[in-house]
N, C-alpha and C positions, 0 to 999 in steps of 0.2 A: 504492499498500500504505499503511495507517495505521500508525498507533503498537500497536494492539491487534494487527494481522496480524505485525510486526516482534517483539512480545514473543512469540507462540505461533513463530513458526520460529524464534526461539532459543532458547526453552525444549525444543523437538523435538530439535534440533541437538544441545544438551547433554546430554540422554537418551542420544542414540544413541551420543554418545562416551564413555557413562560403561557401557556396556553390553559385555561380555567377547565374543571373537570369536567366531561359530559353530564348533562341531567340523567336522574336515574328515567327510566320507561317503566311506567306501569304496562306488563306485557298482558294482564287480561285486559285491561280498557284498550288496549291497543287491538287483542284480536275481537272485542265486539264492536268495536268503531263502526261506522256506517261506512260503504266503499263508493268511491268515487266512479265515473262511468268508465273509467280506467282501470278499476280493480284495486284501488290504492285507499288504502285507510284516510277518513278524512279528519287528519289532527294536527295540530302544529306541528308540522316537519321540521321547522326550523330548532324545535328544542329537541326532538328525536333523533335527528339527521345530523343539525347544523348547517350554519345559512351556507357555507359553501355546497354541501351536496345540493340544497333547495336550488341554489344559482345553476349549476351544473345542468340538473334535470330542466330546468327552464329554457336553458341556450339547446339542448340536444334537442327536446321534442319542440321547441318552437310554440309554446303556448305562455299563455300569461301575459303577453305584451299585447292581444289584439283588442280592438272595440268591437260594439256592433254598429260601427256607425257605416261602414263599408263592407264591400265583399269579405268575408272570412276565408281564409288560406291558411293552410296549414294542416294538422291533427284533423281527420273526420270530412277535408274539402277537397276536392282535386284541384288541381293548378287552373284548371280551364275556367274556373269560377271566380279567377281575380278581374275580368272583365264582366260586368253585368249587361244582356244585352238590353236595350231599350223596350219598356213595356209597351204592350198595345194601348191603342186608343182608348178601349174602353175602361181600361186600368188606370191609366194616367188620368183621363179628363173624360167626362160623359157630353162626347160631340151630339150634337142634334141629327138626328137621321129625319128626313122628310117621311113619317110614314103616320098616316096615311097622305100619299100626294095630294095636292092642290091642284084642281084643273082651272087653268088662268081661264079668262072669260075672251070673247071674241074681240079685237080681231086677233087677239095672240092665239098661238097653239095650244091646244089643252094640255101637253107636254112639253118639255124642251126638245129641240131637233136632237141633241147627244143622248141617248138612252143610259148615261150612265148618270145622268142628273136627273130629279124632280123638282116641280115648282114647289115653294113653301111659304105658307102664308094665307093671306085672305082677299079679295077682291079688292079693298082699300089700301094695302100694299103686300107685296109679295118679293121674295127673291129665287134664286137658283141654287139647289144644294147637289154636292156628291149623295149616290143612293146610300152608302154607308157614311158621312157624315164628312165633313171640311175637316182634312188634316194636311196642313202643309209644312213641306219639309224645307226648313231653311238652315240645314246642315251647313252648307257652303255660301253662304249669303252674311253679309257685314249688318249688324243692326245698328240705327234701325233699317226695318224692313218695310218697302212701301207693297201695299196689296189694293188692287181695284176691286172692286165688288158693285155688281148691278142690280136695279130694283125696279119694279114696275108698279105701278097703282091707276086703277079705274078712274081717278080723281085726275092723274097727270095729263094734261092736254095734247103732249109729244111735244119734241127737241124743238119745232119750231118754233110752238105759241110759249114755252118755256125753257130758256136757252141754259139757266142756271136755276134748277129743280131747288125749292126750298124743302130739302131733306137733312136732317142732322143725324150722324152714326155715332155712337158711344161706345168705344170697346174698353171693356172693365176686365182687368185679369183677375182670374179666380181664384189661384194657386199660389197667389202673392199681391202684394201692394204694386198697383199699376193702373192708369187710365188716360185715357184718350180721346178726345173729342173734333170730328170735323163737322163743318156746315159749308165746305165748299163742294158743289156738284158741277157736273156738265152731263152731256149725252153721250150716247154711243147707237150704233145701228150696225148690227151683221146676221147675216143667216144664221150663225149658231147660238144668237139672242132670240130668235125667232122674230127680230124685227127690230124696234127703237126700243131703249132703254135708259134709267138714269143710270149716270156713271159717278161712284164716289169713291175716291183713293184716301187711305188713311194709311199710317207710317205705325207701326208696331215698335215700340223699343226693345223689346226682349222676347225670346220664344218663354212658352207655357200655356194655360188655358184660360181662353179668353170668352167673355159673352161680349155678342155683338148687338147693340140695340139701334134700329132706326125707328123715328119719327118722321112722319110726313101729312100734313094737312090732318090733323088729328088721329090720325093710326099710328099705331105703335107694334112693331115686330122684332122678336129676341131671338136668338139663337147661337150654340156654342162654337166654338173651333177648338182646335189643336194645335199649336205652332210648336214643331220638334225641330232640334237641333242636333240630333245624334242620330 
């Protein structure tokens, strides 16, 4: 044994002598203690095994440092769950579906030319919604995001008589604070719209679950959309 071995042995002996005596363990209580999901007794492990052993167990098993705020990765959870998939619209936001659909009065077609849409509302004020509800993908957009919306009313005289329709739209976020109001409107005409329509543009400052409420000549119409960004 050389001088280095003597130094290491003496240092180890001095360290062991300086440590407090380990606490006594009640073997009967330990045997009868309730078991955790890993089969270990739920006791004060630091008192029975020493703080060093507890730290080693936590480090090796990767438990004890995770919170419930995000996806759980570690014991009992596959690595693939680290990135959660975005929820379906029905889970994240109760978007409005045009069910039953509204039959628009003449001279408009009873249903939109695009079969994936339906009219929604009343003769006094209606709009056009996707059959499964309005879910707008803004994953590659920069907020605020501008959206164009089309509205119709039997009380609207048409784009020549009312070039700036007196329609107001309020967007209120349902899952967080936020509201936007616009009273600037114009008109549009296209075969896909079934003819002429009132056109309103509004800028949404953030994604989320939004309720849109339009008011025109005493009529009020609301529906819910989901703007997702993932």
